[in-house]
N, C-alpha and C positions, 0 to 999 in steps of 0.2 A: 504494500500500500504506500501511498504518498501522503503523509499527514501534513496538515496545515501547521503553521507556527503561530501560536497566540502569545502575545507579549502583554503582560499586565504592567501598567505604568501609572504612576502618579504625576500630575502636572507639577512642574518645577516652581511651586508657589512657596515663598518663605513662610515657615510655620506649618506647612502641610506636608512637605517632602522631607525624607530622611530625618525624621524627628529624633531618632535615637542619637544622632550625631550633633544635634543642635547645641547641647551643653558644651561640647568640645570646640565646635567651629563656627557656631552662630547660624541663625536661620537663613541668612542670605547665601552664605557659602554652601550650606546644605542644599539649597535650591539649585545653585549652580552645578553642584555635583550630580544632583538628580538629572539635570538636563544633559550633562555629558554622558552619564551612564545610559540614559535612554537612547541617545543618538548612537552610542557604540553598540548597544544591543540590537537596534533596528538594522544597522549596517551589517552586523554579524549574521542576523537571520536572513537578510536578503542575499548575502554572499553565499550562504549555504546552498541555495537553489534547491530547496527541498519541496516546498509547497507554497501556497498562498500565505502571505504574512499579514496578520491583523494586529493592530495596536489597540488594546482595550484600555481606555483612558478613564482616569478618575481626577476630579469629580465628573468631568464630561470631556468631550473632544474639542472644546472651543479654544483651548489655549493656543496661542500663536506658535509655540514650539512644536505642538502636535501637527498643526496644519503645515508647517514648514517641512516636517519629516514626510508627511503624506505626499507633498509635492515633489520632494527630491527623490524619494525612494519608491513611489507608486505603490504604497501600502494602503490598506483599508483601515479607517478609524471607526471604532465602536465605543460606546459609553459602557463603562463597567456598571453592572446592576448594583442595587443595594444588597446589604448582607455582609457576613464575615468573609474572610479570605477564601474559605472553602466554597462558599456560594458563588463568589466571583470567579474562582478557578473553574468550577463546574460549568458555569455559563460560557466560559471561553472555549470549551470543547464544541459549543454551538451544534450539539447533536451528532457530531461525527468524530472521526479520528483526528488527533492533534498532538503536538508537542506544546506544552504550556510552560512558559518561563516568566520570570520577573526581570527586573533591570539591575539587580544588585550583584550580578556575577560577571565582572569584566574579564575573568579568566576564561569564560565560555568562548569557543571558537567555532567557525563554520564546520570544521571537521567533527567537533563534538555533536553538533546538530545532525550532521549526516549519519554519524554512528548511531545516534538515538533513533533516527528514522529507519535505518536498516534493521535495528533490533526488533522493530515491530513486525518485520517479515516473519519472525520466528517466535514471537511472544505476544501476549495480550497487552502487556505493560512494560514500560521502561522507566527507570529512575536514575537520576544523577544526584547522589547525596551531596549535601553541603558538609563541610568539615565541622560545622557547629551543631550538627544533629538534625538539621532540617533537610530540605532538598532544593536544588536549583532548577530541576527539570522533572516533570512527570509527563509521560506520553502514554497514550492508549489508542487502541483501534476504535473504541467507542467509549462514551462516558460511563463511569461507575460511581454513582452518587454516594455509595457507602464509604468511599475513600475520602470524602470531603466534608461530611457532616459530623458534628460533635467532636472535632479535633481541637486540641490545645495548640493553636497556631503560635508561631514565634517562640517555641520552646525547643529544648534539646531532645525532646522525645518524639518529634514529628515523624522522622523517617523510620524509627523503630516501630511506632504504632502503625504506620502505613504498611510496613512489611507484614505485621501481624494480620492486618485486615486483608491484604492481598492473599495471604495463605488461607485465611478463613473462607474467602470467596472461591478458593480453588483455582485462582488465575495463574497462568504462567507469567513470569516476569524476568527481565534482564536488568541487572544493576551495573551501571558504568562507574568509572573511577570518580571518587569524590573531587569536588572543586571548592574553592573558597569564595565567599561573598563579602560584601562590604557592609558591616553592621556596627562595628565598634572602632574606637580610636586605633587599636592594633591593626585592624583590617585596613583602615585608611592609610596607615604608615606602610603597610605591605603594598598597597596599590601604588602609592607614590614611588616606592622603590622599584617595583616590577613593571609598572606601566606609567612612566613619567609623563606621557602625553595627557593623562587624566588628572595630573596633580593640580591642586588648587593654587 
């Protein structure tokens, strides 16, 4: 199958984006970082040449940076629905097969996305864990609501709980190598060291 790529992104609005980093770098810098990460993620998804790319926008798709990306990369913009992260991720499958990612993982490359898409040829699901216990990518041939409801999101137990649910549903899955994302001051320092083009 050729899954679509769905990217969940927050608008780069000071006080709304990358809130966990605001105490360290301030609301304006956090918004700038969000904008840079979103652009990198869109460019990565388009370069993968896997399937259609949709940017699921919060609070809506009206922000100028979203419209700029849609013009430059010929992607589709959709508004994220209301609800917790699980509800928004489930909606991003849009009733079919997809790779769902956020914008917090600058280590993600086009090859990672191609590998994830290929994994779905032999399994119902694919996961790319995050080093902090979450995951940076989940892909499936079709939506599985049980994987997204009642989850303690943004905790170190997300990927472990997801594995349990996959097993309880009897689904085949492939897990790819973990990647790091940008959620803390330490992650920010790592990004600035490894990916200086994103440095603030």
